[in-house]
DRENTOR-666383 format. One line per field, with one value per residue: x, y, z of N, C-alpha, C in turn; residue number from 1; residue in three letters. Coordinates in steps of 0.1 Angstrom, whole numbers. Each point is the difference from the previous one (the first is absolute). Example, Ala and Ser with C-alpha at 12.3 -4.5 7.8 and 13.67 -1.06 7.14 Angstrom:
% DRENTOR-666383
n_px [132, -4]
n_py [-57, 11]
n_pz [78, -7]
ca_px [-9, 9]
ca_py [12, 11]
ca_pz [0, 0]
c_px [9, -8]
c_py [12, 11]
c_pz [0, 8]
n [1, 2]
res [ALA, SER]
//
This chain:
% DRENTOR-666383
n_px [-230, 10, -11, 0, 0, -3, -3, 3, -4, 12, 9, -14, 7, 3, 10, 2, 9, 5, 0, 1, 0, 5, 4, 7, -1, 3, 9, -1, 12, -6, 10, 9, 15, 2, 13, 7, 11, 4, -11, -3, -10, -2, 4, 5, 7, 8, 7, 5, -2, 5, 11, 5, 4, 8, 14, -6, 7, 0, 4, -7, -7, 1, -9, -4, -12, -1, 0, -12, -10, 0, 4, -10, -1, -14, -3, -10, 5, 12, 4, 10, 5, 9, 18, -3, 13, 0, -11, -10, -6, -1, 1, 16, 5, -3, 13, 5, -5, 4, 12, -2, -3, 5, -13, 10, 6, 13, 11, 5, 10, 5, 11, 4, 9, 6, 11, 9, -5, 8, 0, -11, -6, 5, -6, 7, 12, -2, 1, 10, 6, -4, 3, 10, -3, -4, 6, 0, -8, 2, 5, 9, 4, 7, 9, 8, 18, 13, -6, 3, 11, -5, -9, -15, 5, -9, 11, 13, -4, -7, 12, -3, 14, 3, 13, 12, 3, 15, 2, -5, 11, 0, -8, 7, 9, -4, -1, 15, 3, -8, 3, 15, 2, 9, 10, 2, 11, -8, -10, 9, 8, -10, -4, 12, -1, -15, 7, -6, 6, -11, -8, 7, 0, -12, 7, 4, -5, -14, 8, 7, 1, -1, -3, -12, -7, -1, -5, -8, -2, -4, -12, -4, 2, -10, 4, -18, 6, -1, 11, 7, 4, -1, 6, 10, 2, 8, 7, 10, -1, 3, -7, -13, 11, 8, -7, -13, 12, 1, -9, 1, 4, -3, -15, 3, 2, -11, -3, 6, -3, -11, 4, 7, -7, -2, -5, 6, -2, 8, -12, -5, 2, 13, 6, 9, 0, -5, 11, 5, 13, -11, -6, 6, 14, -6, -6, 13, 8, -1, 2, 11, -1, -7, 6, 10, -4, -1, 15, -5, 14, 7, -8, 3, 2, -10, -2, 4, 0, -13, -3, 2, -7, -10, 4, 1, -13, -3, 1, -1, -15, -7, -5, 2, -3, 13, 12, -10, 2, 11, 3, -8, 14, 12, -10]
n_py [-156, 2, -8, 15, 0, 11, -12, -2, 10, -1, 7, 0, 3, 8, -2, -9, 10, 8, -10, 0, 15, 0, -15, -4, 13, -5, 5, -6, 8, 13, 6, -7, 6, -15, 2, -7, -7, -2, -6, 6, -5, 6, -11, -6, 11, 4, -10, 6, 16, -3, -12, 9, 7, -6, -5, -14, -3, 4, -14, 4, -5, 7, -2, 13, 8, 11, -4, -10, 4, 4, -11, 1, 11, -6, 4, 5, 2, -5, 12, -4, 16, -3, -3, -1, -8, 14, 1, 11, -7, 10, -13, -3, 15, 0, -12, 6, 11, -9, -4, 17, -1, -21, -4, -6, -7, -4, 9, 4, 0, 9, -9, 10, -5, 17, -8, 3, 9, 1, -15, 11, 1, 9, -5, -9, 5, 11, -9, -7, 12, 3, -17, 6, 10, -10, -9, -16, 5, -10, 15, -8, 4, -15, 13, -3, 5, 2, 12, 14, -4, -12, 2, 2, 13, -2, -7, 2, 13, -8, -1, -15, 6, -10, 2, -6, -6, 1, -17, -5, -4, 1, 13, 7, -4, 3, 11, 2, -5, 10, 9, -1, -8, 9, -8, 2, -11, -4, -3, -5, -3, -2, -1, 2, -9, -3, 4, -5, -4, -8, 10, 10, -6, 2, 10, 3, -3, 5, 9, -3, 16, -4, -9, 11, 6, -17, -7, 11, -3, -17, 5, 6, -13, -2, -8, -8, -2, -11, -7, 11, -6, -13, 4, 2, -10, -12, 11, 1, -16, 6, 0, -7, -9, 11, 7, -13, -6, 7, -1, -9, -1, 12, -8, -13, 14, 5, -14, 3, 13, -7, -21, 5, 15, -12, 6, -12, -11, -8, 7, -9, -13, 6, 3, -7, 12, 15, 1, 2, 2, -9, -3, 15, -6, -9, 6, 10, -6, -3, 12, 1, -13, 2, 11, -12, -7, 14, 0, -13, 4, -5, -5, -9, 8, 4, -15, 5, 12, 0, -18, 9, 7, -15, -11, 11, 8, -12, 1, 11, -11, -6, 9, 0, 15, 2, -6, 5, 16, -1, -3, 12, 10, -9, 8]
n_pz [-43, 7, 11, 2, 13, 2, 8, -16, 4, -3, 8, -5, 15, -8, -11, 4, 13, -12, -8, 8, 8, -11, 3, 9, -6, -12, 8, -11, -4, -11, 0, -1, 6, -6, 5, -10, 2, -11, 1, 7, -11, -7, -9, 7, 10, -9, -4, 9, -6, -11, 1, 12, -7, -15, 10, -1, 8, -7, 0, -13, -2, -14, 12, 1, -7, 8, 10, -6, -5, 14, 7, -8, 0, 2, 10, 0, 13, -11, -4, -4, 3, -9, -5, -13, 3, -4, -7, 6, -11, -9, -12, 8, 0, -14, 0, 10, -6, -7, 2, 2, -14, 9, 3, 6, -3, 6, 1, 16, -5, -5, -4, -1, -5, 5, -4, 9, 11, 3, -3, 2, -16, -8, -13, 3, 1, -6, -5, 7, -4, -12, 1, 1, -5, -11, 13, -2, 10, -8, -5, 3, -7, -2, -2, -10, 10, -10, -4, 8, -1, -3, 9, -8, 6, -14, -4, 9, -4, -10, 7, 11, 0, -4, 12, -4, 10, -5, -5, 10, 2, 16, -4, -10, 8, 12, -10, -2, 14, 5, -8, 2, 11, -1, -5, 12, -7, -13, 4, 8, -13, -6, 13, -1, -12, 4, 5, 13, -13, 3, -10, 6, 14, -9, -5, 13, 12, -12, 0, 13, 2, 10, -8, -6, 9, 3, -13, 1, 10, -4, -7, 10, 12, -7, -6, 1, -17, -2, 14, -2, -11, 6, 10, -8, -11, 12, 7, -13, 1, 10, -7, 0, 0, -13, 0, 6, -11, -5, 5, -2, -11, -4, 2, -7, -9, 1, -6, -8, -2, 4, -5, -9, 7, 2, -7, -9, 7, -12, 0, 9, -9, 7, -11, -3, 11, -2, -7, 11, -3, -9, 12, 4, -11, 1, 14, -2, 0, 10, 8, -2, 5, 12, 2, -4, 13, 6, -1, 5, 10, -2, 3, -14, -12, 4, -1, -14, -3, 3, -6, -8, 2, 1, -9, -8, 4, 3, -9, -2, -4, 5, -1, -12, 2, -2, 15, 8, -6, 2, 14, 4, -5, 13, 9]
ca_px [3, 0, -7, 9, -4, 1, 6, 8, 9, 8, 5, -9, -14, -3, -9, -4, -12, -10, -7, -7, -10, -11, -7, -11, -5, -9, 4, 13, -2, -3, 14, 8, 12, 13, 11, 13, 6, -1, 1, -5, -11, -9, -9, -3, -12, -18, -9, -4, -15, -13, -4, -7, -22, -13, -7, -12, 4, 10, 13, 12, -1, 3, -8, -15, -2, 8, 19, 7, 1, 13, 11, 5, 2, -12, -12, -4, 2, 12, 6, 18, 5, 14, 3, 4, 14, 3, -12, -14, -9, -13, -10, -4, -15, -15, -5, -4, -12, -11, -4, -8, -12, -13, -1, 8, -12, -2, 6, -5, 6, 8, 14, 6, 14, 9, 10, 11, -5, 12, 2, -12, 7, -5, -14, -9, 0, -14, -8, -1, -9, -17, -4, 1, -7, -15, -2, -16, -1, 6, 12, 12, 14, 12, 8, 15, 10, 14, -3, -14, 11, -2, -11, 0, -12, -13, -8, 4, -9, -15, 2, 6, 10, 5, 12, 7, 14, 8, 0, 13, 6, -5, -9, 3, 5, -12, -11, 3, -1, -14, -12, 9, 9, 10, 12, 4, 13, -4, -8, 5, 5, -10, -11, 11, 1, -9, -5, -13, -14, -2, 4, 16, 6, -6, 6, 13, -5, -2, 9, 11, 3, 15, 5, 10, 14, 12, 5, 11, 15, 9, 10, 9, 11, 7, 12, 0, -13, -10, -11, -7, -11, -14, -8, -11, -8, -11, -2, -11, -10, -10, 4, -9, 0, 15, -4, 1, 13, 7, -9, 8, 12, 1, 4, 12, 12, -6, 3, 12, 8, -2, 6, 11, -1, -8, -13, -15, 6, -4, -11, 6, -7, 0, 11, 13, 1, 9, 13, -1, -1, -1, -15, -6, -2, -5, -21, -4, 2, -14, -11, -4, -3, -14, -6, 4, -10, -6, -3, -3, 9, -1, 1, 13, 11, -1, 1, 12, 5, -3, 10, 16, 2, -4, 11, 14, 1, 2, 15, 7, 2, 2, -7, 5, -13, 1, -5, -11, -10, 6, -4, -9, 0, 1, -12]
ca_py [16, -7, 3, -2, 12, 9, -5, -9, 10, 3, 13, 12, 1, 14, -6, -12, 5, 10, -6, -6, 5, 8, -12, -1, 9, -5, 13, -8, 13, -2, 0, -3, 2, -2, 6, -4, -11, -14, -11, 4, -7, 11, -6, -8, 4, 1, -10, -9, 9, -6, -15, 2, 6, -8, -9, 1, 0, 12, 1, -8, -18, -4, -8, 6, -2, 11, -3, -7, 14, 12, -6, -7, 9, -1, 5, 10, 13, 8, 7, 4, -1, 3, 10, 0, 6, 3, 6, -7, 12, 5, -6, -7, 12, -5, -14, 4, 0, -8, -8, 5, 6, -4, -4, -11, -14, -7, 1, 14, 12, 1, 6, 6, 1, 8, -7, 9, 9, 13, -2, 6, 8, 12, 1, -10, 4, 8, -8, -4, 11, 3, -11, 3, 9, -3, -12, -1, -2, -11, -6, -1, 2, -1, 3, -5, 6, -3, 11, 8, 12, -2, 2, 13, 1, 1, -12, 0, 4, -7, -16, -4, -5, -12, -3, -16, -2, -10, -11, -2, -8, -10, -5, -10, -11, -10, -2, -8, -9, -6, -3, -4, -10, 4, 3, 5, 10, 8, 12, 9, 5, 3, 8, 10, 5, 3, 12, -2, -1, -9, 0, 1, -13, -8, -1, -7, -15, -7, 2, -7, 10, -8, -11, 5, 8, -7, -1, 15, 1, -8, -1, 11, -4, -11, 2, -7, 13, -10, -1, 12, 1, -10, 13, 14, -8, -3, 13, 11, -4, 0, 20, 5, -2, 4, 12, -5, -9, 12, 9, -13, 6, 13, -5, -9, 4, 13, -9, -3, 12, 6, -8, 6, 7, -6, 4, -8, -9, -1, -8, -14, 4, 12, -7, 3, 12, 6, 4, 11, 8, 6, 1, 9, 6, -12, 10, 14, -11, -8, 9, 5, -11, -2, 9, -3, -11, 7, 8, -12, -5, -12, -6, -8, 8, 7, -11, -5, 12, -4, -8, -1, 7, -7, -5, 13, 6, -12, -3, 9, 4, -16, -6, 10, 1, -6, -17, -2, 3, -7, -12, 2, 2, -14, -12]
ca_pz [7, 3, 2, 15, 8, 8, 11, -4, -10, 10, 3, -1, 9, 2, -12, 5, 10, -7, -9, 9, 8, -11, -3, 14, 3, -14, -7, -9, -7, -10, -9, 9, -9, 14, -3, 8, -9, -10, 7, 16, 7, -1, -11, 7, 6, -7, -3, 12, 4, -11, 6, 13, -5, -8, 9, 7, 10, 4, 0, -12, 5, -12, -2, -4, -13, -8, 4, -12, -12, 0, 1, -15, -7, -5, 8, -6, 11, 5, -14, 1, -15, -1, -12, -9, -2, 10, 1, 5, -9, 4, -1, 12, 10, -4, 3, 11, -1, -6, 16, 10, 0, 6, 17, 8, -8, 12, 11, 7, -8, -12, 2, -10, 4, -10, 3, -8, -1, -12, -14, -6, -5, 1, -6, 10, 11, -1, -1, 11, 11, -2, 9, 16, 2, 0, -1, 2, 11, 1, -3, 6, -8, 4, -5, 6, -9, 10, 5, -11, -8, -15, -2, 3, 13, 6, 4, 9, 10, 4, 5, 10, -1, 11, -1, 1, 2, -2, 15, 10, -6, 7, -4, -15, 5, 5, -9, -12, 5, 6, -15, -14, 3, 0, 14, 10, -7, -10, 11, 5, -9, -8, 8, 3, -9, -6, 8, 3, -5, 2, -13, -6, 5, 3, -13, 0, -2, -9, -13, 0, 2, 14, -8, -7, 8, 5, -11, -7, 13, 3, -16, 0, 8, -10, -5, -14, -5, -6, 11, 3, -12, 3, 9, -7, -11, 7, 6, -9, -9, 11, -3, 7, 21, 1, 11, 12, 7, -2, 14, 11, -2, 10, 14, 1, 6, 9, 15, 0, 5, 17, 8, 1, 6, 13, 5, -4, -4, -11, -5, -9, -17, -14, -6, 10, -1, -11, 5, 4, -9, -12, -4, -8, -15, -4, -2, -16, -14, -2, -5, -17, -6, 1, -13, -13, -8, 0, -20, -10, 1, -4, 14, 5, -1, 16, 10, 2, 2, 19, 2, -9, 10, 10, -2, 4, 17, 10, -1, -9, -13, -3, -15, -10, -8, -17, -4, 1, -13, -13, 3, -6, -14, -12, 1]
c_px [3, -6, 2, -11, 7, 13, 13, 13, 11, 6, -3, -13, -6, -22, -11, -14, -11, -8, -8, -7, -11, -6, -11, -10, -9, 5, 11, 1, -1, 14, 14, 11, 9, 14, 8, 13, -5, 0, -6, -10, -12, -13, -5, -12, -15, -7, -1, -11, -9, -7, -7, -18, -3, -5, -10, 2, 12, 13, 13, -1, 8, -11, -15, 1, 6, 17, 4, 2, 15, 9, 0, -3, -13, -6, -3, -4, 12, 8, 14, 0, 16, 2, 3, 10, 4, -9, -10, -5, -16, -11, -6, -10, -6, -10, -6, -8, -16, 0, -6, -9, -19, 7, 9, -11, 0, 6, -7, 2, 7, 13, 9, 19, 9, 13, 11, -11, 9, -2, -11, 6, -12, -17, -7, 0, -11, -12, -7, -3, -13, -6, 3, -7, -16, -2, -15, 0, 3, 13, 15, 13, 15, 13, 15, 4, 9, 1, -12, 8, -7, -15, -7, -4, -10, -8, 7, -10, -12, 3, 7, 11, 5, 13, 0, 16, 9, -4, 17, 6, -7, -17, -1, 7, -14, -14, 6, 4, -15, -12, 5, 6, 14, 10, 4, 9, -6, -7, 10, 8, -9, -2, 14, -2, -10, -3, -13, -11, -3, 2, 11, 2, -5, -1, 17, 1, -1, 4, 12, 11, 14, 8, 9, 13, 11, 4, 11, 10, 7, 8, 12, 13, 8, 15, 1, -12, -11, -15, -5, -10, -9, -8, -3, -12, -18, -10, -8, -13, -17, 1, -9, 7, 11, -6, 5, 13, 6, -3, 8, 13, 5, -3, 11, 15, -3, 5, 11, 11, -6, 5, 14, 6, -7, -14, -11, 1, 0, -10, 5, -10, -1, 16, 15, 2, 10, 9, -5, 5, -3, -17, -8, 0, -4, -13, 3, -3, -18, -12, 4, 0, -17, -5, 6, -15, -17, -5, 5, 14, 3, 5, 9, 13, 0, 6, 19, 4, 5, 10, 13, 3, 3, 17, 9, 3, 7, 16, 9, 2, 2, -12, -3, -16, 2, -3, -14, -7, 10, -9, -19, -8, 3, -12, -12]
c_py [-10, 9, 0, 10, 10, 0, -7, 15, 0, 14, 13, 0, 12, -3, -10, 5, 9, -7, -14, 2, 8, -13, 4, 10, 7, 17, 0, 16, -5, -8, 0, 1, -11, 4, -7, -1, -10, -12, -1, -2, 7, -4, -11, 5, 5, -13, -11, 6, -6, -9, 3, 6, -8, -14, -4, -2, 15, -3, -6, -15, -8, -20, 2, -1, 15, -3, -7, 8, 7, -10, -8, 20, 2, 14, 11, 12, 1, -3, 3, 7, 0, 4, -13, 4, 10, 14, -6, 9, 4, -10, -9, 5, -2, -11, 5, 7, -3, -11, 5, 4, -4, 0, -13, -15, -6, 4, 16, 11, -6, 4, 1, -5, -1, -2, 9, 13, 10, -3, 1, 8, 14, -2, -12, 9, 10, -10, -4, 12, -2, -9, 5, 10, 0, -16, -1, -11, -14, -8, 8, 3, 4, 1, -6, 11, -1, 17, 6, 11, 2, -2, 12, 7, 1, -18, -1, 6, -5, -14, 5, -2, -8, -3, -12, 2, -12, -8, 2, -13, -15, -5, -7, -14, -8, -1, -11, -16, -6, -2, -2, -9, -2, -1, 5, 12, 9, 9, 14, 7, 11, 11, 9, 10, 9, 15, 5, -6, -16, -7, -6, -11, -15, 0, -1, -19, -6, 3, -6, 6, -2, -5, 6, 11, -6, -3, 14, 0, -7, 0, 17, -2, -10, 5, -7, 13, -6, 1, 16, 5, -3, 8, 11, 0, 1, 10, 8, -6, 3, 21, 5, 2, 7, 14, -6, -3, 17, 5, -15, 5, 11, -6, -3, 9, 8, -12, -5, 11, 0, -5, 1, 8, -6, 7, -8, -12, -8, -15, -16, -1, 10, -7, 11, 15, 4, 7, 16, 15, 7, -2, 12, 1, -13, 3, 6, -16, -7, 11, 5, -12, 3, 15, -2, -8, 9, 5, -10, -5, -19, -13, -8, 8, 11, -9, -5, 12, -4, -6, 4, 14, 0, -6, 6, -3, -16, -3, 9, -4, -19, 0, 15, 0, -1, -15, -6, 0, -14, -15, -4, -5, -12, -13, -3]
c_pz [19, 18, 20, 6, 7, 10, -4, -6, 11, -2, -3, 9, -2, -10, 5, 9, -7, -6, 11, 4, -13, -6, 14, 1, -9, -10, -10, -7, -13, -6, 11, -12, 10, -6, 10, -10, -3, 7, 12, 2, -4, -10, 11, 12, -10, -2, 15, 11, -8, 2, 12, -2, -6, 8, 3, 14, 2, 7, -8, 6, -11, -7, -10, -11, -4, 2, -13, -7, 1, -7, -15, -4, -5, 5, -10, 2, 3, -9, 1, -16, 4, -7, -11, -10, 8, 8, 7, -12, 3, -1, 13, 12, -7, 7, 12, 0, -3, 15, 9, -4, 1, 17, 3, -4, 13, 11, 3, -13, -13, 6, -11, 4, -16, 1, -6, -10, -9, -12, -10, -6, 5, 1, 14, 15, 2, -3, 16, 13, -4, 10, 15, 2, 6, 2, 1, 17, 6, -8, 7, -6, 11, -8, 10, -12, 13, 5, -5, -10, -14, -2, 3, 9, 5, -1, 12, 11, 2, 1, 16, -1, 15, -3, -3, 0, -6, 12, 4, -6, 7, -7, -9, -2, 1, -9, -12, 4, 0, -12, -11, 1, -6, 10, 8, -4, -10, 8, 4, -6, -6, 6, 6, -15, -8, 5, 2, -13, -5, -14, -9, 2, -7, -20, -6, 1, -6, -14, 4, -1, 8, -12, -10, 3, 2, -9, -4, 7, -3, -18, 0, 4, -11, -10, -17, -6, -3, 10, 1, -13, -1, 14, -8, -3, 8, 5, -9, -4, 10, -2, 13, 15, 4, 9, 13, 2, 0, 14, 11, 1, 9, 17, 4, 2, 15, 16, 1, 4, 15, 6, -2, 10, 13, 3, -1, 1, -12, -6, -9, -7, -12, -5, 11, -1, -14, 2, 9, -5, -9, 2, -4, -7, -4, 2, -12, -11, 1, -3, -16, -9, -2, -9, -12, -5, 0, -14, -9, -8, -6, 15, 3, 1, 14, 9, -1, 7, 17, 4, 2, 19, 16, 1, 6, 12, 4, -8, -10, -17, -2, -13, -7, -10, -16, -3, -1, -13, -11, 2, -6, -15, -9, 6, -13]
n [1, 2, 3, 4, 5, 6, 7, 8, 9, 10, 11, 12, 13, 14, 15, 16, 17, 18, 19, 20, 21, 22, 23, 24, 25, 26, 27, 28, 29, 30, 31, 32, 33, 34, 35, 36, 37, 38, 39, 40, 41, 42, 43, 44, 45, 46, 47, 48, 49, 50, 51, 52, 53, 54, 55, 56, 57, 58, 59, 60, 61, 62, 63, 64, 65, 66, 67, 68, 69, 70, 71, 72, 73, 74, 75, 76, 77, 78, 79, 80, 81, 82, 83, 84, 85, 86, 87, 88, 89, 90, 91, 92, 93, 94, 95, 96, 97, 98, 99, 100, 101, 102, 103, 104, 105, 106, 107, 108, 109, 110, 111, 112, 113, 114, 115, 116, 117, 118, 119, 120, 121, 122, 123, 124, 125, 126, 127, 128, 129, 130, 131, 132, 133, 134, 135, 136, 137, 138, 139, 140, 141, 142, 143, 144, 145, 146, 147, 148, 149, 150, 151, 152, 153, 154, 155, 156, 157, 158, 159, 160, 161, 162, 163, 164, 165, 166, 167, 168, 169, 170, 171, 172, 173, 174, 175, 176, 177, 178, 179, 180, 181, 182, 183, 184, 185, 186, 187, 188, 189, 190, 191, 192, 193, 194, 195, 196, 197, 198, 199, 200, 201, 202, 203, 204, 205, 206, 207, 208, 209, 210, 211, 212, 213, 214, 215, 216, 217, 218, 219, 220, 221, 222, 223, 224, 225, 226, 227, 228, 229, 230, 231, 232, 233, 234, 235, 236, 237, 238, 239, 240, 241, 242, 243, 244, 245, 246, 247, 248, 249, 250, 251, 252, 253, 254, 255, 256, 257, 258, 259, 260, 261, 262, 263, 264, 265, 266, 267, 268, 269, 270, 271, 272, 273, 274, 275, 276, 277, 278, 279, 280, 281, 282, 283, 284, 285, 286, 287, 288, 289, 290, 291, 292, 293, 294, 295, 296, 297, 298, 299, 300, 301, 302, 303, 304, 305, 306, 307, 308, 309, 310, 311, 312, 313, 314, 315, 316, 317, 318, 319, 320, 321, 322, 323, 324, 325, 326, 327, 328, 329, 330, 331]
res [MET, ASP, LEU, CYS, SER, LEU, ARG, ASP, LEU, ARG, GLY, GLN, PRO, THR, ALA, VAL, ASN, LEU, PHE, ARG, GLN, ALA, LEU, GLU, GLN, GLY, ARG, LEU, ALA, HIS, ALA, TYR, LEU, LEU, VAL, GLY, PRO, GLU, GLY, THR, GLY, LYS, ALA, THR, ALA, VAL, ARG, ALA, LEU, THR, ALA, GLU, LEU, PHE, CYS, GLU, SER, ARG, LYS, ALA, CYS, ALA, GLN, CYS, ARG, ALA, CYS, GLY, LYS, LEU, LEU, ARG, GLY, THR, HIS, PRO, ASP, PHE, LEU, VAL, LEU, SER, ARG, GLU, GLY, GLU, ARG, ILE, SER, LEU, ALA, ARG, VAL, ARG, GLU, ALA, GLU, ARG, PHE, LEU, ARG, TYR, PRO, PRO, LEU, GLU, ALA, PRO, ALA, LYS, ILE, VAL, LEU, VAL, GLN, GLU, ALA, GLU, ARG, LEU, THR, PRO, GLU, ALA, ALA, ASN, ALA, LEU, LEU, LYS, SER, LEU, GLU, GLU, PRO, PRO, ALA, TYR, ALA, HIS, PHE, PHE, LEU, THR, ALA, VAL, SER, THR, GLU, ARG, LEU, LEU, PRO, THR, ILE, VAL, SER, ARG, THR, GLN, VAL, VAL, ARG, PHE, ARG, ALA, LEU, SER, PRO, GLU, VAL, LEU, GLU, GLY, LEU, LEU, MET, GLU, ARG, PHE, ASN, LEU, SER, PRO, GLU, GLU, ALA, GLN, VAL, LEU, ALA, LEU, LEU, ALA, GLU, GLY, SER, LEU, GLY, ARG, ALA, LEU, ARG, PHE, SER, ARG, ALA, GLY, LEU, LEU, GLU, ASP, LEU, HIS, ARG, LEU, ALA, ALA, ALA, ALA, ARG, SER, GLU, ASP, PRO, GLY, LEU, GLN, LEU, LYS, ALA, VAL, GLU, ALA, LEU, GLY, ALA, ARG, LYS, ASP, ARG, LEU, PRO, ASP, LEU, LEU, TYR, LEU, LEU, GLU, LEU, TRP, LEU, TRP, HIS, SER, PHE, LEU, ALA, ASP, ARG, GLY, LEU, ARG, PRO, TYR, PRO, PRO, GLY, LEU, PRO, GLU, PRO, ALA, PRO, ALA, LYS, ASP, ILE, PHE, SER, LEU, ALA, GLU, GLU, VAL, GLU, ARG, VAL, ARG, GLU, GLY, LEU, GLU, SER, TYR, ALA, ASN, PRO, GLU, LEU, SER, LEU, ILE, TYR, LEU, LEU, PHE, ARG, LEU, SER, GLU, ALA, TRP, SER, GLY, GLY, LEU, SER, ASP, GLU, ASN, THR, LEU, LEU, GLN, HIS, LYS, ALA, GLY, THR]
//
């Protein structure tokens, strides 16, 4: 895990002040529920608080023995429960019960971080509820979730809810440059596209999704079916990234519309703006493809269809869907 202190947490002053006061006064609640958009620092805040609580100097120094164990993920008094596949199983909650059976070995308390608590199975949620109702005095639970809607109301009622907000583009841009060494140009466009989520911005960057968006737009403007097919095959081979690519595609269409209406400058780093007259129909096509992929439609055929619609919007039919399919069949 990366180690930082609460003072390093950007854009969440309310949460930082609450946790800072709780640490200084020695009045940490037995359970917190951190709620807010994906990638806004919820788990980072828990790790920062844990580092300050466990650190020998109480500063998250990253040098002492306790900080070293947190950095290596081997501290015996800190447990993270996260999903395996799509859900957090009952077995993981049972693991937390065993973890809490005995007092801390080295730290002043035991910390359990439940990431994406809305992913708990019903059985796991009910088991966790029992632990929240009668926690040991040395135990502190931290649950993270996008919202409270998919959590048991009884779990919400037994936690102190801490709200996290979307990060501003300025905060995101600064974080991307300072902590992750992105260029100013890439940081600027990712900060605009990530819609307040540092995690989403980093995922876009590490997966090369901006490059994928440029590749798709360039293929749509091309008259060469071979080039278009290569783009489709390259993108289709990255099936796990297609939902994020479609999300970026919709944002690109939205920024194209805003720029055409003079409502916002067009962000540098994006492909050439989409044809203004077809933006809404193209957005509907993207949504149709997204729904198809959720129903296990063929990714390559879905991309061929989408590429055809994009090309048609740009040129009135530079590319023919049947031509692409025939070219694919001949390869």
